[in-house]
Each structure stands twice: as structure tokens, then as C-alpha cells.
C-alpha positions in Angstrom: 27.1 113.9 206.6 26.2 110.3 207.5 25.9 109.3 211.1 25.9 105.8 212.6 22.9 104.7 214.5 22.6 105.9 218.2 22.5 102.9 220.4 20.6 102.9 223.8 23.0 103.5 226.6 25.3 105.9 224.7 26.4 109.1 226.2 27.5 111.6 223.5 29.5 114.7 224.0 29.0 117.8 221.7 31.6 120.5 221.7 29.5 123.0 219.6 25.9 123.9 219.3 26.1 122.9 215.6 27.0 119.4 216.7 24.2 119.4 219.3 21.6 120.4 216.6 22.8 117.7 214.2 22.7 115.2 217.0 19.1 116.0 218.0 17.9 115.9 214.5 19.5 112.5 214.0 18.3 111.2 217.4 14.7 111.9 216.4 15.2 110.0 213.2 16.5 107.1 215.2 13.3 107.1 217.3 14.5 109.1 220.4 12.8 112.1 222.0 13.3 114.3 225.0 12.1 112.9 228.4 10.0 116.0 229.1 8.5 116.3 225.6 10.7 119.2 224.4 10.9 119.6 220.6 13.8 118.2 218.6 15.0 121.8 217.9 15.8 122.1 221.6 19.5 121.4 222.3 20.0 122.4 226.0 23.6 123.4 224.8 23.6 126.7 226.6 23.4 124.9 230.0 26.9 123.5 229.9 28.1 124.7 226.5 31.3 122.7 225.4 30.9 120.3 228.3 27.3 119.3 227.4 26.6 115.5 227.1 23.5 113.7 226.1 22.3 110.4 227.5 20.3 108.0 225.3 18.2 105.6 227.4 16.8 102.2 226.7 13.3 103.7 226.7 14.3 105.9 223.7 14.4 109.0 225.9 17.1 111.7 225.9 18.5 113.6 228.9 21.5 115.8 229.3 24.1 116.8 231.9 27.7 118.0 232.2 30.4 115.7 230.9 32.0 115.4 234.3 28.7 114.3 235.8 28.5 111.2 233.6 32.1 110.3 233.8 32.7 110.9 237.5 29.3 110.0 239.1 27.7 107.7 236.5 30.9 106.0 235.5 30.0 106.3 231.9 32.5 107.2 229.2 31.2 109.9 226.8 31.9 109.4 223.2 32.5 112.4 220.9 29.9 113.4 218.3 32.7 113.1 215.7 32.8 109.4 216.5 29.3 109.0 215.0 30.3 110.5 211.6 30.6 107.9 208.9 33.3 108.2 206.3 32.2 108.7 202.7 31.7 105.4 200.8 33.4 105.1 197.5 31.4 104.5 194.3 32.7 100.9 194.3 31.7 100.3 197.9 28.2 101.5 197.2 27.8 99.4 194.0 29.3 96.3 195.7 26.9 96.7 198.7 23.9 97.2 196.4 25.0 94.0 194.5 25.2 92.1 197.8 21.8 93.3 199.0 20.2 92.4 195.6 22.0 89.0 195.4 20.2 88.0 198.6 16.7 88.2 196.9 15.4 86.0 194.2 13.1 88.8 192.9 12.6 92.5 193.4 9.9 93.1 196.0 9.3 95.0 199.2 11.2 92.3 201.2 14.4 93.9 199.9 15.6 96.9 201.9 16.5 98.8 198.7 13.0 98.3 197.1 11.5 101.7 197.9 14.8 103.6 197.1 15.9 101.6 194.1 17.0 103.8 191.2 15.9 101.2 188.6 12.4 100.9 190.1 12.2 104.7 190.3 12.8 104.9 186.5 9.7 102.8 186.0 7.4 104.1 188.7 8.7 107.8 188.6 8.9 107.8 192.4 11.0 106.6 195.3 14.6 107.3 194.2 16.7 108.8 197.0 20.5 108.7 196.8 20.7 109.7 200.5 18.4 106.8 201.4 20.5 104.4 199.4 23.7 105.5 201.2 21.9 105.1 204.6 20.7 101.6 203.6 24.3 100.6 202.5 25.8 101.7 205.8 23.2 99.7 207.7 24.0 96.7 205.6 27.7 97.1 206.0 27.3 97.4 209.8 25.2 94.3 210.0 27.1 92.0 207.6 30.7 93.1 207.3 32.9 90.5 209.1 35.6 91.7 211.4 39.1 90.8 210.2 41.4 89.0 212.7 43.1 91.5 215.0 40.7 94.3 213.9 38.6 94.6 217.1 39.1 98.3 217.3 39.0 100.2 220.6 38.2 103.9 220.7 39.7 106.3 223.2 38.8 109.9 223.8 41.6 112.2 224.9 42.5 115.9 225.2 45.3 116.9 222.9 47.3 120.1 222.3 48.2 120.9 218.7 50.8 123.5 217.8 49.7 125.2 214.5 52.1 127.3 212.4 50.8 130.1 210.2 52.8 130.2 207.0 53.7 133.3 205.0 50.9 132.6 202.4 48.3 132.5 205.2 47.8 128.8 205.2 48.3 126.7 208.4 49.7 123.4 209.3 50.0 121.3 212.4 53.7 121.0 213.4 53.4 119.3 216.8 50.9 117.3 218.9 50.9 116.3 222.5 48.4 114.6 224.7 47.2 116.5 227.7 47.5 114.3 230.7 44.2 113.1 232.2 45.1 114.3 235.7 45.1 117.9 234.5 42.8 119.8 236.8 39.2 120.4 235.5 39.4 123.5 233.3 43.2 123.5 233.5 43.7 122.3 230.0 44.2 125.9 228.8 47.1 126.4 231.2 48.7 123.1 230.0 48.3 124.2 226.4 49.9 127.5 227.1 53.0 125.8 228.7 53.3 123.4 225.7 53.2 126.5 223.4 55.8 128.3 225.4 58.1 125.3 225.4 57.7 124.8 221.6 58.3 128.4 220.8 61.6 128.4 222.8 63.1 126.0 220.3 61.4 127.1 217.0 61.1 130.2 215.0 57.8 131.1 213.4 54.2 132.2 214.0 52.6 129.6 216.2 49.3 129.1 218.1 48.2 126.3 220.5 44.9 124.6 219.9 43.2 122.4 222.6 40.9 119.7 221.2 39.1 116.7 222.5 39.5 113.9 219.9 38.4 110.3 219.5 40.9 107.9 218.0 41.8 104.2 217.5 43.5 103.1 220.7 46.8 101.5 220.0 48.4 98.8 222.1 51.6 99.8 223.9 53.6 97.5 221.6 52.4 99.5 218.6 52.9 103.0 220.1 
């Protein structure tokens, strides 16, 4: 799983302890550390559980608090951990990016970001080849050089949604309905809203249904597109 770089000033929300562990491991690779010197294995997730957020400061220090604290009192919007996850690059995208990186250098030397991970150099020196490192370098290159297309200034919004999931006779599941949970729902009241959505849906449909409450990050659409 590739993650985009954590920028100073970010507040990141983790819904599970697994996300928190992955975030701490990545944060230390990005040069951050806990303010009070705790090890990177420490997650503090048990303090607020699914409401735990992590603040990444300009001084490369990490602190944590409840999500409501950051959004209500610090006026900072928390982004979901899932928003850090980079999609997989296709083989063509990797090769095209490597070509663009190499094309910017007249000869192969350590001024090239790919030099120490280059598969061709590794065949000669018997060291240095790392496919994971190559993908990481490609993502950094794409982030720094890819031009935005007109009209592609994407805005992200994080919202609560209720999804109705149907269990099919073969045991598989599918999402059959989705509805946003209004932001004015009382704190902790999302469960009650999800229950009402499930009741309403079941009144008009036959089948085996459950309601799932999730917090998702998505591309924000203009009203005209909605």
C-alpha cells in the first residue's frame, strides 16, 4: 500500500487501530516523531478509538486528540487515512515515469533520483534494486511534475454515509442504497439515523439487509454536476 507524503499542518483521522499503526509507521518514514518521544509503535488509538485524530506539526512533531476537538475548537478539517492511499500505478505509468526521469539526465549518476534503485544498475552492481523504492520515486515524481488539467482542481469532502447492504442467497453482499447522514446529526447519533434509514428501506423492499455507517472521503461535486 502506497501512501502520499504527510504535509505539515495535516490532521488525519484513523477509524481503526490498523490504520493508526500504518499511519505511525509512514509518519516516521516522512520524518515525524511523537512530541513526547514515544516510539513509533505507540498509536494512542485506545484513547478515543474510532474518533482518534493525529496532528502533524510544522516542527515534524505528532500529537493526537478527539476528532471533535480539532474540528470544533481548532477549526481544522480532519482528512481520512484512506485519502492518503495512492492508487496502484499501471505498468505503463511506471515505465513512462521512469522514462521521463531518465530523460532529464544526460548520464546515469547519483544526481538522478532513480540511481540507487535502478534495476539496470543493480544488474551490474548486484545491489540497490528495490521495486518498492522505484514505485515511491515514481509517485513523488508524478506529484511534483504532473500538470493539472483545466477544470481538474479537485476538492475533497469527508462525509458520513449510510449504506444498505443486501446479503444474497449465495452469501455474497452488494450495496443497494446509499444516503448521506446529515452533518447536523447529534454527536454519536449517526447510529440512530442509520437505523431509521434501514427501517425505511426495508418497508419497501424484500430481502436480507443491513445498514453500515461509514465515514468516507470523496471528490466534491459542484451542485450543477450533482
